[in-house]
VOGU-3710 file (C-alpha; in Angstrom, 3 decimals, decimal comma):
1> xxxxxxxxxx> -58,543/-20,018/198,972  -55,653/-22,488/198,660  -55,405/-24,557/201,994  -52,511/-26,470/203,647  -53,060/-28,494/206,876  -49,868/-29,165/208,998  -49,047/-30,389/212,521  -45,944/-29,316/214,489  -44,572/-32,320/216,242  -41,446/-32,761/218,512
11> xxxxxxxxxx> -40,145/-34,058/221,824  -41,017/-31,945/224,949  -39,116/-28,644/225,195  -37,885/-28,664/221,636  -39,694/-25,371/220,977  -43,033/-26,169/219,240  -45,221/-23,607/221,001  -42,563/-20,878/220,591  -42,243/-21,571/216,965  -46,017/-21,302/216,532
21> xxxxxxxxxx> -45,780/-17,958/218,340  -43,376/-16,601/215,671  -45,356/-17,934/212,780  -48,504/-16,184/214,041  -46,652/-12,925/214,637  -44,766/-12,857/211,189  -47,942/-13,862/209,276  -49,651/-10,620/210,418  -52,170/-12,555/212,724  -51,825/-9,902/215,392
31> xxxxxxxxxx> -52,208/-6,170/215,298  -49,056/-3,991/215,543  -49,699/-2,963/219,128  -51,639/-6,025/220,322  -50,604/-7,327/223,783  -49,718/-10,886/223,213  -48,646/-13,436/226,000  -45,512/-15,570/225,473  -46,402/-19,196/224,223  -49,836/-17,927/223,289
41> xxxxxxxxxx> -51,122/-21,365/222,416  -50,608/-22,675/225,996  -53,915/-21,340/227,125  -54,865/-23,212/230,321  -53,346/-22,496/233,724  -51,499/-25,663/234,275  -49,894/-25,424/230,747  -48,708/-21,881/231,702  -47,435/-22,941/235,088  -45,564/-25,926/233,955
51> xxxxxxxxxx> -44,392/-24,531/230,564  -45,757/-27,643/228,729  -48,403/-28,223/226,175  -51,039/-30,675/227,345  -53,961/-30,272/224,814  -53,506/-30,031/221,055  -54,760/-26,739/219,547  -55,292/-25,435/216,016  -54,744/-22,063/214,627  -54,481/-20,720/211,050
61> xxxxxxxxxx> -52,338/-18,164/209,342  -52,334/-16,595/205,833  -49,307/-16,375/203,794  -49,244/-15,168/200,103  -52,893/-16,028/199,524  -52,700/-19,603/201,190  -54,380/-20,462/204,442  -52,130/-22,611/206,498  -54,006/-24,513/209,281  -51,310/-25,290/212,075
71> xxxxxxxxxx> -51,875/-27,788/214,991  -49,605/-27,437/217,947  -49,234/-30,819/219,646  -48,098/-31,973/223,113  -44,499/-33,243/223,467  -45,016/-35,524/226,595  -45,556/-39,322/225,930  -48,324/-39,185/228,533  -50,418/-36,945/226,125  -49,664/-39,107/223,048
81> xxxxxxxxxx> -53,377/-39,752/222,625  -53,796/-36,162/221,489  -51,057/-36,521/218,880  -52,311/-39,781/217,406  -55,787/-38,368/216,671  -54,478/-34,969/215,381  -52,218/-36,584/212,725  -55,297/-38,065/210,911  -56,533/-34,520/209,980  -53,395/-32,961/208,524
91> xxxxxxxxxx> -51,519/-33,499/205,116  -48,059/-32,877/206,501  -45,943/-32,491/209,585  -43,135/-30,183/210,709  -40,805/-32,151/212,934  -38,821/-29,994/215,254  -35,523/-31,429/216,497  -33,203/-29,727/219,082  -29,923/-29,293/217,336  -28,158/-30,022/220,528
101> xxxxxxxxxx> -30,243/-32,989/221,868  -31,067/-34,701/218,625  -34,025/-37,044/218,357  -35,504/-38,143/221,611  -38,095/-40,824/222,633  -41,130/-38,618/221,927  -39,588/-37,688/218,536  -39,509/-41,394/217,701  -43,058/-41,964/218,869  -44,664/-39,183/217,001
111> xxxxxxxxxx> -42,535/-39,665/213,861  -43,501/-43,392/213,732  -47,286/-42,422/213,725  -46,715/-39,753/210,997  -44,722/-42,153/208,746  -47,287/-44,835/209,167  -50,025/-42,472/207,910  -47,820/-41,793/204,863  -47,120/-38,118/205,660  -43,910/-36,580/204,286
121> xxxxxxxxxx> -42,210/-34,604/207,098  -40,357/-31,358/206,932  -37,392/-31,451/209,433  -36,611/-28,146/211,230  -33,355/-28,274/213,191  -34,291/-25,815/215,985  -32,134/-23,938/218,450  -29,058/-23,944/216,199  -27,833/-20,769/217,924  -27,338/-22,756/221,180
131> xxxxxxxxxx> -23,558/-23,094/222,141  -23,773/-26,908/222,365  -25,796/-27,205/219,023  -24,417/-29,821/216,580  -26,963/-29,498/213,681  -25,143/-31,844/211,353  -24,974/-34,663/213,815  -28,725/-34,118/214,647  -29,589/-34,343/210,954  -27,748/-37,561/210,542
141> xxxxxxxxxx> -29,434/-38,914/213,620  -32,923/-38,006/212,250  -32,152/-39,659/208,890  -31,162/-42,834/210,865  -34,276/-42,659/212,822  -36,477/-42,438/209,744  -34,604/-45,375/208,187  -35,080/-47,470/211,382  -38,811/-46,666/211,438  -39,211/-48,020/207,915
151> xxxxxxxxxx> -39,724/-44,729/206,053  -40,109/-45,069/202,250  -37,842/-43,234/199,748  -40,109/-40,275/199,422  -40,179/-39,774/203,220  -36,323/-40,339/203,532  -35,887/-37,460/200,883  -37,077/-34,888/203,377  -36,254/-31,165/203,136  -34,656/-29,464/206,164
161> xxxxxxxxxx> -34,260/-26,041/207,597  -32,017/-24,518/210,233  -33,977/-22,356/212,653  -34,196/-20,561/216,068  -37,821/-20,360/217,272  -36,956/-17,773/219,914  -34,878/-15,751/217,353  -37,800/-15,956/214,854  -35,839/-17,129/211,814  -35,416/-20,149/209,681
171> xxxxxxxxxx> -33,111/-20,633/206,676  -32,258/-23,274/204,070  -28,555/-22,891/204,879  -26,841/-22,801/208,313  -25,173/-19,474/207,463  -28,237/-17,914/205,863  -29,417/-14,327/206,524  -31,281/-15,266/209,813  -33,889/-12,588/209,210  -37,511/-14,264/209,375
181> xxxxxxxxxx> -39,474/-17,316/208,861  -40,294/-16,745/205,184  -38,176/-19,815/204,100  -40,358/-22,007/206,447  -43,725/-20,581/205,039  -42,580/-21,055/201,451  -41,357/-24,666/202,141  -44,721/-25,593/203,804  -46,636/-24,297/200,783  -44,275/-25,997/198,266
191> xxxxxxxxxx> -43,768/-29,419/200,055  -47,123/-30,139/201,827  -49,736/-31,163/199,320  -53,117/-29,448/199,223  -55,859/-31,550/200,954  -56,944/-34,461/198,695  -60,524/-33,930/200,057  -60,990/-30,866/197,844  -61,711/-33,277/194,908  -64,665/-34,569/196,956
201> xxxxxxxxxx> -66,418/-31,311/197,411  -69,588/-32,372/195,569  -70,054/-35,669/197,494  -72,193/-35,911/200,653  -70,816/-34,237/203,773  -68,559/-36,381/206,040  -66,193/-35,250/208,918  -64,224/-37,246/211,520  -64,312/-35,627/214,910  -60,853/-35,440/216,349
211> xxxxxxxxxx> -61,139/-33,070/219,328  -63,969/-32,129/221,628  -64,527/-28,722/223,294  -67,261/-26,886/225,022  -68,424/-23,216/224,891  -70,693/-21,749/227,675  -72,836/-20,202/225,040  -73,198/-22,814/222,239  -72,466/-26,045/224,069  -70,454/-29,052/222,614
221> xxxxxxxxxx> -68,031/-28,243/219,810  -66,494/-31,009/217,627  -63,383/-30,253/215,580  -62,002/-32,070/212,593  -61,210/-32,040/208,949  -64,070/-32,107/206,484  -63,508/-35,259/204,398  -66,096/-34,648/201,789  -68,887/-32,252/200,745  -70,040/-29,014/202,379
231> xxxxxxxxxx> -71,955/-28,033/205,572  -73,459/-24,758/206,701  -75,373/-23,712/209,844  -79,031/-24,911/209,714  -78,227/-28,250/207,943  -79,482/-31,418/209,501  -76,813/-34,129/209,799  -76,257/-37,228/211,885  -73,487/-38,669/213,986  -72,234/-42,306/213,458
241> xxxxxxxxxx> -70,165/-44,317/216,030  -66,960/-46,100/214,804  -69,061/-49,151/214,205  -71,453/-47,356/211,820  -74,293/-47,187/214,507  -76,450/-44,073/214,432  -75,892/-42,044/217,680  -78,111/-38,961/217,076  -79,467/-36,529/214,383  -79,112/-32,714/214,959
251> xxxxxxxxxx> -79,186/-29,407/213,267  -75,806/-27,562/212,989  -76,103/-24,465/215,133  -72,828/-22,924/214,078  -69,754/-23,546/211,931  -66,517/-22,065/213,230  -63,099/-21,790/211,613  -59,730/-20,858/213,106  -58,572/-17,437/212,223  -55,411/-16,490/214,049
261> xxxxxxxxxx> -56,132/-17,108/217,756  -59,932/-16,944/217,611  -62,617/-19,119/216,297  -65,020/-17,193/214,011  -68,310/-18,284/212,462  -68,183/-18,912/208,759  -70,984/-19,409/206,277  -69,956/-22,827/204,944  -67,473/-25,647/205,729  -65,825/-27,091/202,616
271> xxxxxxxxxx> -63,848/-30,278/202,019  -60,238/-30,212/203,137  -60,616/-27,402/205,640  -60,425/-27,883/209,497  -63,453/-26,492/211,187  -65,444/-26,895/214,449  -69,290/-27,660/214,380  -71,732/-27,057/217,238  -75,316/-28,248/217,840  -74,842/-32,035/218,837
281> xxxxxxxxxx> -75,622/-33,333/222,422  -74,067/-36,837/222,396  -71,421/-37,193/219,623  -67,904/-37,256/220,730  -64,193/-37,891/219,574  -63,742/-40,580/216,844  -67,403/-40,388/215,747  -68,265/-39,456/212,068  -70,553/-36,411/211,325  -72,203/-37,001/208,063
291> xxxxxxxxxx> -75,086/-36,121/205,869  -78,244/-38,085/206,354  -77,792/-40,357/203,362  -74,267/-41,607/204,458  -74,410/-44,956/206,057  -70,695/-45,886/206,675  -68,426/-44,322/209,234  -64,981/-42,995/208,563  -62,042/-45,213/209,744  -60,348/-43,695/212,960
301> xxxxxxxxxx> -56,834/-44,422/214,279  -56,710/-47,065/217,006  -55,297/-45,433/220,193  -52,311/-47,012/222,045  -53,553/-48,877/225,215  -53,175/-47,348/228,748  -50,266/-48,680/230,806  -50,937/-47,612/234,413  -54,008/-47,359/236,471  -54,855/-45,330/239,596
311> xxxxxxxxxx> -57,877/-45,745/242,034  -59,779/-42,445/242,688  -61,891/-42,767/245,819  -63,853/-40,433/248,164  -61,946/-38,611/250,801  -62,932/-40,345/254,108  -60,240/-38,781/256,360  -61,213/-36,967/259,651  -60,549/-33,649/257,822  -62,887/-34,431/254,862
321> xxxxxxxxxx> -65,060/-31,661/253,516  -63,197/-28,743/255,007  -61,509/-27,517/251,888  -63,554/-28,692/248,973  -67,257/-28,691/248,093  -67,348/-31,728/245,646  -66,922/-34,762/247,924  -69,559/-37,315/246,912  -68,704/-40,367/244,799  -71,565/-39,501/242,283
331> xxxxxxxxxx> -69,911/-36,019/241,502  -66,448/-37,634/241,180  -67,864/-40,230/238,933  -69,601/-37,766/236,666  -66,364/-35,698/236,452  -64,167/-38,732/235,452  -66,652/-39,890/232,785  -66,705/-36,462/231,354  -62,802/-36,531/231,297  -62,778/-39,916/229,609
341> xxxxxxxxxx> -65,211/-38,608/226,810  -62,775/-35,936/225,739  -59,615/-37,730/226,365  -59,472/-40,970/224,466  -56,287/-42,150/226,262  -58,127/-42,473/229,577  -60,481/-45,251/230,625  -62,809/-45,176/233,784  -64,151/-48,256/235,420  -66,352/-48,696/238,578
351> xxxxxxxxxx> -65,019/-50,825/241,561  -67,364/-53,389/243,106  -68,003/-51,064/246,267  -69,099/-48,173/244,172  -67,256/-45,433/246,120  -64,029/-45,643/244,154  -63,120/-45,635/240,383  -60,209/-47,131/238,625  -58,759/-44,741/236,062  -56,316/-46,063/233,429
361> xxxxxxxxxx> -53,992/-43,825/231,403  -50,570/-43,281/229,954  -48,533/-42,164/232,853  -48,102/-40,478/236,196  -47,814/-36,916/234,620  -51,217/-37,390/232,842  -52,757/-38,555/236,113  -51,261/-35,682/237,977  -52,726/-33,253/235,501  -56,166/-34,661/235,726
371> xxxxxxxxxx> -56,083/-34,677/239,670  -54,670/-31,100/239,676  -57,509/-29,925/237,515  -60,035/-31,710/239,703  -58,696/-30,245/242,873  -58,812/-26,670/241,414  -62,549/-27,354/240,560  -63,138/-27,952/244,359  -62,972/-31,770/244,493  -61,642/-33,763/247,464
381> xxxxxxxxxx> -60,182/-37,255/246,498  -58,053/-40,078/247,902  -55,682/-41,506/245,307  -53,995/-44,871/245,388  -50,415/-45,795/244,292  -50,271/-46,186/240,460  -50,364/-49,864/239,319  -49,083/-51,109/236,056  -51,599/-52,757/233,781  -50,571/-56,476/232,782
391> xxxxxxxxxx> -51,547/-58,471/229,739  -52,276/-62,210/229,504  -51,091/-63,801/226,311  -50,895/-67,603/225,536  -51,001/-68,256/229,346  -47,975/-65,870/229,909  -48,100/-62,726/231,925  -46,772/-59,724/230,073  -45,828/-56,218/231,442  -45,172/-52,911/229,676
401> xxxxxxxxxx> -41,621/-52,058/229,123  -40,376/-48,481/228,516  -37,554/-47,143/226,659  -35,659/-44,794/228,993  -33,203/-42,176/227,620  -31,063/-40,434/230,208  -28,694/-37,584/229,766  -26,421/-37,177/232,813  -23,050/-35,862/233,858  -20,305/-38,497/233,473
411> xxxxxxxxxx> -19,620/-38,673/237,260  -23,231/-39,884/238,053  -23,493/-42,667/235,302  -22,441/-45,375/237,706  -25,283/-44,807/240,173  -27,941/-44,431/237,533  -26,944/-47,612/235,613  -26,720/-49,493/238,978  -30,234/-48,342/239,929  -31,846/-49,093/236,545
421> xxxxxxxxxx> -30,281/-52,536/235,832  -30,263/-53,696/239,531  -33,302/-53,402/241,714  -35,461/-51,998/238,823  -34,716/-55,007/236,532  -33,811/-52,832/233,424  -31,581/-53,879/230,508  -28,938/-51,481/229,448  -29,129/-51,082/225,665  -26,529/-48,283/224,884
431> xxxxxxxxxx> -24,274/-45,829/226,668  -22,356/-43,282/224,679  -20,836/-39,765/225,287  -23,337/-36,905/224,604  -20,634/-34,179/224,453  -19,654/-31,528/227,006  -18,942/-34,030/229,982  -22,248/-35,805/229,619  -23,245/-39,404/228,854  -26,492/-40,737/227,201
441> xxxxxxxxxx> -27,752/-43,989/228,673  -30,554/-45,856/226,834  -32,254/-48,662/228,740  -35,388/-50,805/228,557  -36,930/-50,775/232,074  -40,332/-52,286/233,214  -42,886/-49,535/233,859  -43,188/-50,799/237,449  -39,588/-50,095/238,072  -39,948/-46,466/236,931
451> xxxxxxxxxx> -42,916/-45,526/239,293  -41,353/-43,354/241,914  -37,915/-43,293/240,291  -38,057/-39,607/239,103  -37,446/-38,078/242,624  -34,653/-40,577/243,442  -33,033/-39,911/240,012  -32,964/-36,085/240,638  -31,280/-36,621/244,076  -28,720/-39,193/242,610
461> xxxxxxxxxx> -27,773/-36,794/239,793  -27,881/-33,546/241,930  -30,726/-32,204/239,744  -28,552/-32,166/236,576  -29,980/-35,358/234,920  -32,677/-35,412/232,238  -34,858/-38,560/232,123  -37,252/-39,232/229,255  -39,329/-42,344/228,907  -41,859/-43,839/226,423
471> xxxxxxxxxx> -43,736/-47,069/225,939  -41,585/-49,592/224,036  -43,146/-53,072/224,068  -44,721/-55,880/226,168  -42,377/-58,430/227,590  -42,705/-61,383/230,046  -43,226/-60,489/233,675  -39,674/-59,938/235,331  -40,585/-60,869/238,893  -40,873/-58,834/242,081
481> xxxxxxxxxx> -39,436/-55,335/242,121  -38,628/-53,868/245,479  -40,594/-50,831/246,436  -39,686/-47,950/248,771  -36,935/-48,813/251,177  -37,703/-46,551/254,018  -40,588/-46,885/256,451  -42,827/-43,865/257,403  -43,656/-41,991/260,615  -47,254/-42,122/261,358
491> xxxxxxxxxx> -49,244/-39,903/263,767  -51,030/-41,618/266,652  -53,117/-38,622/267,703  -55,647/-36,226/266,270  -54,906/-32,463/266,734  -52,482/-29,754/265,798  -48,771/-30,478/265,558  -46,466/-28,932/268,194  -42,958/-27,660/267,332  -41,448/-29,094/270,583
501> xxxxxxxxxx> -42,648/-32,638/269,761  -41,408/-32,461/266,195  -38,039/-31,199/267,442  -37,704/-34,015/269,891  -38,476/-36,534/267,024  -36,103/-35,124/264,384  -33,589/-37,808/264,838  -36,227/-40,375/263,760  -36,251/-39,154/260,139  -37,398/-36,257/257,972
511> xxxxxxxxxx> -40,763/-34,639/258,286  -43,500/-33,787/255,657  -45,284/-31,412/257,981  -44,377/-28,352/260,039  -45,536/-27,022/263,387  -49,199/-25,872/263,821  -50,686/-28,010/261,138  -53,820/-30,132/261,437  -53,059/-33,854/261,730  -55,031/-37,083/262,352
521> xxxxxxxxxx> -54,352/-40,546/263,563  -53,005/-42,766/260,633  -51,673/-39,689/258,757  -48,099/-40,036/257,456  -46,107/-37,086/258,770  -42,598/-38,069/257,813  -40,131/-40,693/256,532  -38,563/-43,056/259,051  -34,729/-43,279/259,023  -35,117/-47,101/259,058
531> xxxxxxxxxx> -37,135/-49,570/256,976  -40,083/-50,051/259,365  -43,063/-47,798/260,034  -43,106/-45,995/263,330  -45,956/-44,436/265,283  -45,120/-41,141/266,902  -46,944/-38,480/268,839  -46,315/-34,962/267,324  -48,829/-33,351/269,789  -46,801/-33,772/272,989
541> xxxxxxxxxx> -45,768/-30,309/274,402  -43,171/-29,510/276,965  -44,165/-30,290/280,573  -44,245/-26,882/282,269  -43,906/-26,407/285,965  -43,182/-23,371/288,264  -39,463/-24,126/287,823  -39,415/-24,831/284,186  -40,870/-21,801/282,492  -41,702/-21,783/278,843
551> xxxxxxxxxx> -38,921/-19,436/277,741  -35,878/-20,609/279,706  -34,783/-23,572/277,578  -33,098/-23,243/274,255  -35,100/-22,016/271,276  -36,639/-24,724/269,183  -35,206/-24,576/265,639  -36,904/-27,036/263,256  -35,469/-28,447/260,038  -37,720/-27,213/257,159
561> xxxxxxxxxx> -40,214/-29,975/256,259  -40,047/-31,751/252,779  -43,044/-30,450/250,683  -44,009/-32,935/247,929  -45,695/-32,038/244,729  -48,742/-34,019/243,579  -46,851/-36,390/241,252  -44,133/-36,877/243,796  -46,671/-37,822/246,547  -48,555/-40,253/244,226
571> xxxxxxxxxx> -45,197/-42,070/243,207  -43,873/-42,044/246,912  -46,651/-43,883/248,553  -46,850/-47,667/249,083  -49,643/-50,066/248,264  -51,242/-49,682/251,823  -51,168/-45,869/251,635  -53,204/-43,137/249,937  -52,829/-39,534/249,007  -55,452/-37,208/250,380
581> xxxxxxxxxx> -55,948/-34,406/247,694  -58,041/-31,358/248,572  -58,066/-27,816/246,931  -55,611/-26,550/249,533  -53,729/-29,528/250,788  -51,907/-32,754/249,724  -51,615/-35,181/252,675  -50,204/-38,723/252,813  -52,160/-41,340/254,905  -52,325/-45,043/255,617
591> xxxxxxxxxx> -55,297/-46,744/253,919  -56,526/-47,930/257,319  -56,159/-45,152/259,836  -56,754/-47,317/262,896  -53,555/-49,157/264,031  -55,446/-52,292/265,093  -57,128/-52,432/261,701  -53,699/-52,001/259,941  -52,271/-54,997/261,956  -55,273/-57,186/261,166
601> xxxxxx> -54,990/-56,350/257,382  -51,329/-57,039/257,308  -51,764/-60,351/259,082  -54,421/-61,326/256,504  -52,031/-60,527/253,624  -49,242/-62,650/255,168
//
């Protein structure tokens, strides 16, 4: 059968997964009456809850006798490690661009990777039925982007389609029939070349592993494109590391191929097809699976380096072990190493004490998703504030700079520009109208300056702003950046919070806890209205006497507490604070719970 391998790439929320849904439906991958979830490729719980793609996933459809292997990729820069690997196993890319927003930071990132590999993109202007859509402007911007990224003449001569993923149609012309996606299927078959690997079908077997999965019945599964030869269940092959060292020799227990949404066993994997192989015990991503006579490993894409690190430690608070059942450092270490094995953008290092681990990755969202997965598995952790990773070059200290693109209502541009270029040491690159009373701001801001800015940004823009960021370059260190301005309210007692005490303390600031919640000494229960930390007693009830009965005073009405999400909590804390994460709770605390110990440490630092 004729094969085409294609990846669908785009910025977050530009409609990749919805488009894959429609391609599956219209190619006849589902039965007439089959119950199918919306965004069927987003299969894990967190992807469904957040409406984002985190893991790249492959599927395949048949169209007029040709098998099209489609890979759906994540849109967030934090999960760029997935995209970088995936592009090495496809022969073409479909670049989706929102006709209203135009190319965004992640569009630039994934397109530069695709162009560097020599792939010739198909551009799909998606969501052209939106009221604010300007497909012609978006198309011009895509062309400019390709030219800026150094595309060759072949790549600049790209075909384009006008489409609506949710409407399930794509046409060559803007005023086409708007019936179905047949124009997209036909263009993929015509424009994307058949895999070059088919010519190497008689050479020894070689395959580069690009994603790692696990199945409870057959164990480890490695997915990739077969670069040469054939392989079938029962064959003995070996795994080579990137340097060509032999890792293990094993028998293939199963060869699986993507058929619609399921993986089905097939008799033989042939050069050019995307398949999964089971049977290995050690081989992992970026390793080469090859016939026994092959001695050289296939070259694999270098992955962009991590930009932030977070310390994962054991939970040593007074409430430790009440919610979760995985609390030992040994178990946490095993889980983090397992994650680093499948996710090439993450690195794990031990700290000298041995009870905490430094995890380096791409961004706060990536860390948040890892921590969220761990707490759902029953882990209890204490998490430090994210720190930016610096580089030393020629005796100079370099720090990562991020390109930040912000779309915001005109009236809020002043406060956003002031925050980015003032205390956060950013450089304003461009500011232009983005239509319908909105302005687009492009700035280069140090990664340190953006930690914790998302929440403040949403407050400043009344929830209407959209902030996108992506790693831009390394630049000389820009000096100290001011952290959080407000101090915090710290509990001085262990026990259960009392509504009367909280009510009496309301003029001191806003609270993160409500009444009747377990608290302990050193736990952060609110934000102080001033810039210093304040210790308070949230357990102090009303003094009752014969005269002062409990019901005679006015009713206590508390302001609802501020409940932070995991990412908000991680970016809110300061260097001397931690986030305590358990399966049921997210609490903020001081690193040293004892007030005397805190004073001693702060004196030592000064």
